[in-house]
C-alpha positions as CSV (number, residue, x, y, z in Angstrom):
1,M,-40.7,137.7,-93.2
2,E,-42.2,133.9,-93.3
3,M,-41.9,132.4,-89.7
4,D,-40.0,128.8,-90.7
5,M,-41.5,128.3,-86.8
6,N,-44.3,126.7,-86.4
7,T,-44.7,126.7,-82.4
8,G,-42.5,128.3,-80.3
9,M,-42.6,130.8,-76.0
10,L,-43.5,133.8,-76.5
11,W,-40.9,136.1,-73.5
12,F,-42.5,139.8,-72.7
13,D,-39.3,142.2,-71.4
14,N,-40.2,145.7,-71.1
15,D,-37.1,146.6,-69.1
16,P,-35.7,149.8,-70.6
17,K,-31.9,149.0,-68.4
18,I,-31.5,145.6,-70.1
19,D,-29.5,145.5,-73.3
20,F,-31.9,143.6,-76.3
21,S,-28.8,140.6,-75.8
22,V,-29.5,140.4,-72.8
23,K,-32.5,139.8,-72.5
24,I,-32.4,137.0,-76.1
25,L,-29.4,135.4,-74.1
26,R,-31.9,135.0,-70.8
27,A,-35.3,133.8,-72.9
28,A,-33.0,131.3,-74.0
29,E,-31.9,129.9,-71.4
30,Y,-35.4,130.0,-69.6
31,Y,-36.6,128.2,-72.8
32,Q,-33.7,125.6,-72.1
33,R,-34.1,124.8,-69.0
34,K,-38.2,124.7,-69.9
35,Y,-38.3,122.3,-73.2
36,G,-34.9,120.6,-72.7
37,Q,-33.3,122.2,-75.7
38,T,-32.0,125.1,-77.3
39,P,-33.9,127.7,-79.0
40,N,-32.4,128.3,-82.9
41,V,-34.5,131.4,-83.7
42,C,-36.4,134.6,-82.2
43,F,-38.8,136.5,-83.8
44,V,-38.8,140.2,-83.0
45,H,-40.6,143.4,-83.9
46,P,-38.5,145.8,-86.4
47,S,-39.7,148.8,-84.0
48,M,-37.5,147.3,-81.7
49,N,-33.6,148.2,-81.0
50,I,-32.1,145.4,-83.2
51,E,-28.7,144.0,-81.9
52,M,-27.2,140.9,-83.1
53,P,-26.6,138.5,-80.0
54,P,-23.3,136.6,-79.6
55,K,-22.8,134.1,-81.8
56,S,-22.1,131.6,-79.4
57,I,-25.6,131.3,-78.0
58,G,-26.2,130.0,-81.6
59,V,-29.9,131.9,-82.4
60,D,-30.8,132.8,-85.0
61,V,-32.5,136.5,-84.6
62,Q,-35.5,138.0,-86.8
63,V,-38.3,140.0,-87.0
64,N,-41.3,140.0,-88.4
65,Q,-44.7,142.6,-87.9
66,M,-46.4,139.4,-87.2
67,I,-44.4,140.0,-83.5
68,Q,-45.6,142.4,-80.5
69,P,-42.8,145.1,-79.8
70,N,-41.4,144.0,-76.4
71,H,-42.2,140.0,-77.5
72,F,-39.3,137.6,-78.5
73,W,-40.5,135.0,-79.4
74,L,-37.8,131.8,-79.3
75,G,-38.0,128.1,-80.8
76,V,-36.8,125.8,-83.1
77,K,-36.6,126.1,-86.6
78,Q,-38.7,124.1,-88.8
79,G,-36.6,121.0,-89.8
80,S,-34.0,121.5,-87.5
81,L,-32.3,119.6,-85.0
82,G,-32.6,120.8,-80.3
83,V,-29.4,120.3,-79.1
């Protein structure tokens, strides 16, 4: 699958006690505080136990072999306007 994001923030979370969607939410909140815009895409390794986060956070989760397990690559899709 092609990645449609040029730059992003790499987030690591290997805590087995935290749900996947909570990890995405935490990473997205940090991204928003740090960069002043909300990410709308997150790439993860296919081996991760993926559950889609609530639509309310607006992050499209996609799998990609290039991402290491327990890592989340968040950013804004090319052609998207950050909010």
